[in-house]
N, C-alpha and C positions, 0 to 999 in steps of 0.2 A: 573259470569264465567270468564269475562275478567280480573277481579281483581285477581282471583285464578291463571289464566295462567301467569299474570304479576308477581305475587309473586313467582310462581314456576320458572319462567325464571330468576328472580333476584337471587333466592337461588342457582340455578345451576351455574350461572355466578360467584357468590361469592365462591362457593365450588371449582369451577375450578381454580379460581385465588389463593385460599388459598392452594390448593394441587399442583399447578404447579410451579416447581422450575425453571421457565424460565426467571425470571426477570434479565436482564443483570447486572452483578456486576463486570465487568472488565473495564480496562482503555480504553479510546478512543485513537486509533492510527491514526495518520495522514498518510494515505497511500501514499500521494505524497512525504512527507518528507522521509519516510523509503525507498521509491523507489529510491530516489536520492543516497542512500548509498548502493544500491544493495540488499535490502530486498524486497521480493515479497510476495504476499498474495495468498493463495490457499483456496478456499471457499468450504465447504461442508455443509450439512444440520445441523449437530450438532457441527462442528468444523471449526473455522477460524484459519488457520495456517500461521504464518509469518516465513519465513526462508530466509537465505542467501545462501542456497545450490542451485546449478544449477538445472534446470529442468531435471527430469528423471521420468520414470514410477514409480520407487520405492518410490520416494519422493512425486510425485504429486498425488498418489493414497492414501496417508495417511488419508485425510479426509473421503474417502470412507470406508477405514478400520474402522475408528472411528464410522462412521454412522452405520455400520453393528454390531459393538460392542455394541452400545447403545441398539439395539433391544435385544441382548442376556443378557446384564446387567439387563434390565427391566424384562425379563423373569425369570432370576435367582433370583432376589430379590423380585419378586412378585409385581412390580410396573405397574399399568395399562398403556397401550400405550398412552392414552390421556394425562397422566401426563408428559410424556417425549417428546411429539410431538414437542414442541417448545424450548426444553432445548438446550443450546449451551455452549460450552467452547471456550476460545480463547487460542491458543497455540503459542509458540515460539520455533522453531527448529534452533539451533545455531551452526554454524561452527566457526565463529569469534565472540566471546562473546563481544569483545570490541565495536563492532558496536551497539549492543543492549544496552550495558551499557551507551554509549554516548547519546542515545535517551531515557534514563531512562525507559527501557523496562524490566529490571530485577526485580525479586521480592523484595519487600521492606524489608521483614523480614528475608530472607535467601538467600542473593545474592551469597553466597559462596557454594551453593549446588554442588555436584560432578557430578552426571549424570542427574538426573531429579528431578522435584519438582512440586507439585500441591498446589494451594492455592485458595480457593473459586472457581471462575469460570475460573481460568487461570491455565495453566501448562507450564512448561519450560523443554526443552530437549537439552542436549548437543549432538552433532553429535557422532554416535557410529561406531565401526569398522565393523559392519555387517548390512545388510539390515534387517535380522531377529531381531537383538537386538534393532535396531532403532524402529521397530514396537512394539516389546515387551515393551520397555520403554514407548512409547506412550500409550499403553493399560494399563500398570501398573499405570501411573499417571492418566489416564482417569478413572480407577476404583476408585481411591481415590476421584476424583471430583464427580463421580456419587454417591458414598456412602454418602458423606457429603451433597450433594444436596437433596437426596431423603430419606436417613435414618436419617439424622441429625447429624451423627457421624460415626466413623469407628471402634470403639472398641479399646482395648489396642494394644500396638505396634505389638505383634506377630500376632494378628488377622488382624489388618489393613494391615500390610505388607504382611502377608501370603495370604490374599484374593487378594491383588493387584498382587502378583506373580502368584497365581492360575489362575486368570482371565486374566493375561497378557501373560501367556504361551499359545501359539496358533498355529494353522495351517492356512496358507493363500495360497490358490491355486485356480486358475481360478476364481478369484474375489469372492471366497467363504471363509468365516471366521469360524473357530471353536475355541471357547475359552475353557480354562480348558483342553487343549490337553495334552496327555501323549506322548511325542515323542518316536518313535520306534528306533531312531538312533540319535547319537549326530550330524550327518551331517544335520539333519533337523533344528537344533537350534544352529547355530554357535555363539560362544561367550557367550552362556547362562550358561552352566557349573554347574547347581544346583545339578544334580545327581552325577557328579564326586566329588563335594565337600563333599556330604554325604558319598559316598563310601570311599573316602580317610580318612575321620574322623573315620569311623567304622573300617577300616583296621588298623589304627594307635591306636586303642583302646580308641578313644576319642569321642564316640557318645554322643549326648546330651540327658539326661533324659527328660522325658515329662515335669516335672515341671520347668526344666531349660529353656525349650523353652517358656513356659508361662511367664517367667520373662523377655524375650527379649524386648528391646525397651522401657523399663519403664523410664529410665533416660538418656540414651545416644543414639546417632544415631547407626544404625545397620552397621555391617561389611558385606562384600559380603558373607562370610560363614554363618552369622546369617540370612541373607535373605534366604539362601538355607534351613535352618532349619525351618523357618516360612512357606515357601512353602511346605516343606515335611509334616508338621503336618496338614496343611489345605488340601493338596492333599490326605493324608491318610484317613482323616475323611470324606471328601467330596465324595470319591468314595467307601467307605466301605459299603458293602451291608446291614449291620445291623445297622450302625450308621449314615448313610447319612442324614436321615430325621431329627434326633435330632440335628445334626451339623448345618443343614441349618436353623433351627429355632432360632439359636443364633443371627441371623441378627436382631431379634426383640428387642434385649437387648444391642445393641452397645453403647447406651448412658448411660448405668448404670455403676456406679463405681465398683460394685461387680461382673463385668462380669466374671472374672477368677474363682471366687467362684461358680458362677452359672454353669460355664463350668464343674468344678470338680464334682458338684452335679448331673450333667446331665448324667454322664457316670459312669459305674462300674470302679473305679480307678485301681484296681488290674488287671482286665482283659484288660483294656485299655493299661496299662503299658506293659503287656505281649505281646499284639499284636503290640504295637509300637516298642518294641525291635525286634520282628520278621520282621516287615516291614523295619526297618532301616538296618537290617542285609542282607536283600535280595534285596533291592531297585536297580532297573536297568531300562534301557530304555525298553519301551514296557510293563512294569509291569502290570499284569492282576489282578486287585483287586478282582473280583468275584471268581477267582480260588485260589488266595493266602490268602483269608480270612481264619483264623484258625478255626478248629473244636475243641470244648472243651468238656470235660467230667468231672464228679465228680471223685475224686480220691478214690482209695481203695488200701489196702496192697496187694502186689503180692502174689498169692497163689502158689501151687505146680507147676501148669502149666496153664497159661492164654494165650488166643489167641485173636487177633484183625484182622480186615480187613482194609487195607490201600489203598485208591484210588490213582491211578497214576496221576490223573488230578487235584489234590488239593495240597495246601501247607501243613504247619504243622498241623498234626492231633493228638489230644490227645488220648492216650491209656487208660487213667484212672489208669495206674500203678504208684503207689507211691513208689519210690525207696528210700533206706536209704543210706546215705553217708557212705563209708567205706565197704559196702557189695558188693559181686560179683553176677553178673547175666549173664545168657546165653540167647542170642537172636538167634532164628533160623527163617528163612523166606523162603517161597516158593511161586511159582505162576508165571504166564507168562502174560505179559502185553505189551502194545505198546507205544514206545517212538518215537515221531516225531521230525525231525529236517530237515535242508535244503537239506539233501540227501535222504529224504523220510522216511516213517515209518519203525521202527526197532522193531522186537520182542525182548523183554528184560526180564531178570530175576533179582532177588534182588542183584546179584553181579554186575550188570550194564554192559554197553557196553564199553569195554576197548579201542575201536577204537576212542572214542570221550569222552572228559572230559569237565566238567563244575565245576568251583570253586574248582579245584584241585582234584576232585573225578570223577570216571567213570560216564558217563551219565546214569541215571536210577538206580543207586545204592541206596539201602536203607540206609537212614541217621537217626540219633537219636539226641535228645537234651533233657537234664534233666533240666526242667525249674525251676529256683529259682528266687525270687524277687530281690536278690542281685547280680545276675550275668546274663549277656546276653549270654546264652549257644547257642542261635541260630546263633551267629557269628562264632562259632567254633564247628560245629556238629561232632558227632561220626560217623565214617564210619563203618557200621554194616554188610552190604552185606548179604550173605546167612546164615552165622553163626559167632557169636563172643561172647566171654566171656570177660567181662570188670568189672572194679570196679567203682561204682558210686562215683563221687567226692563230691557230695553234696546230701542232701535231696531234693527231688522234683519229679514232675510228668514227665514221659517220653513222649515226642512227637516224632512222626515218619513222614517221607515223602520220596518220591523218589527224587533223585537228578536231577533237571532240571532247566533251566532258568525260572525266573518268568514271562517271556514274551512268553513262549511256552507250558505252561501246558494245555491249552485248546485243543491242538491236541492229547493229550495222551488218551489212552483208557485202561480199565481193572483195576485190583487190585492185591494185594498180601496178603498173610496171614502171620502174624508174631506171634511167640510164645515166651513167656518169662518164665524162670524158675530160682529160686534162687539157687546158688551153695549149695551143700549139707552141707558144713562146716558153712554156714550162719545159719543153723537151729539148 
């Protein structure tokens, strides 16, 4: 019996040591010597942070922020708490890089990094212009460190940086941390700017196709714009009600060379591209993924008169109507539904509320988009209203929605009925 217990105890100890990524692999810092040049040490459970910044709540609480992040990283990636209990990183937050360079405290392989860098069990941060972005950068680099320590790798560039951006975007309030946060306003995330970069590119007709995002970071360092696209793709899939589970399983394959191929085989590529186009076209602060997820239908040729019901609290919804480029169609719509915004709920009809506009059209107006694989029609929707006759510019299925902010659909109620009929001369 004693022998059995001894063997069991030994096995458990070995298992713990093999699965625990806590073995220190960072340089030894002479605290007395760094103190002489104005560098101080702030100690947390999972982070020792050396900095030349003066004491302040925003700086001194960074190890606490990191500690709380470790709990959430472990939960997100499915790592048992026992494995992360003794894991630590050593960080350097620098206002005057020269001090750290003199003491040989910069990374050996990439000492010319711009904002932040993580290698093994160490991370480096240059001081940032906002408290939010300083924390964001810490969490971004911490995510890299955690993934390499417990997953063994972080996947290709777009996924590695996208996940670091996803889990670096956060809310910190009353000593409580929320990772993967979708900010409701740019004022919550000063100097972050990812959503603005995506919106600007889309408005300029320069959005990145899905496969272009997958190619980011393969050979060169990312630009700020490219970080935004990596974040957008990871955010899109991580919060999508139908694809979240599949996306989160990709963490099991980060060390595989064919990661991107596995990614493409995991999802329906045509449907994924369609929804990606719609996501990019509508992305804004407070985006509601549950309500913005598209509703799809099999296509059919438009009959003499077909009707569909369109919910006011959803994004783009397929009608099933396959339109032919060059032909004319008449859409009529009726119904009464509720549109909510900061002045309270408003009764609305398909013509919209002309006292309030969103994206250039009356709030609540019926919009349409003829989806085609070669054109992102969701960026420039058709204003349909109560009735409109139009010529289809391309072959494709017609999608409909009411015009509203992607951050405010959940407050809407009701639906409308839309009817389509081909013009007589088409037949």
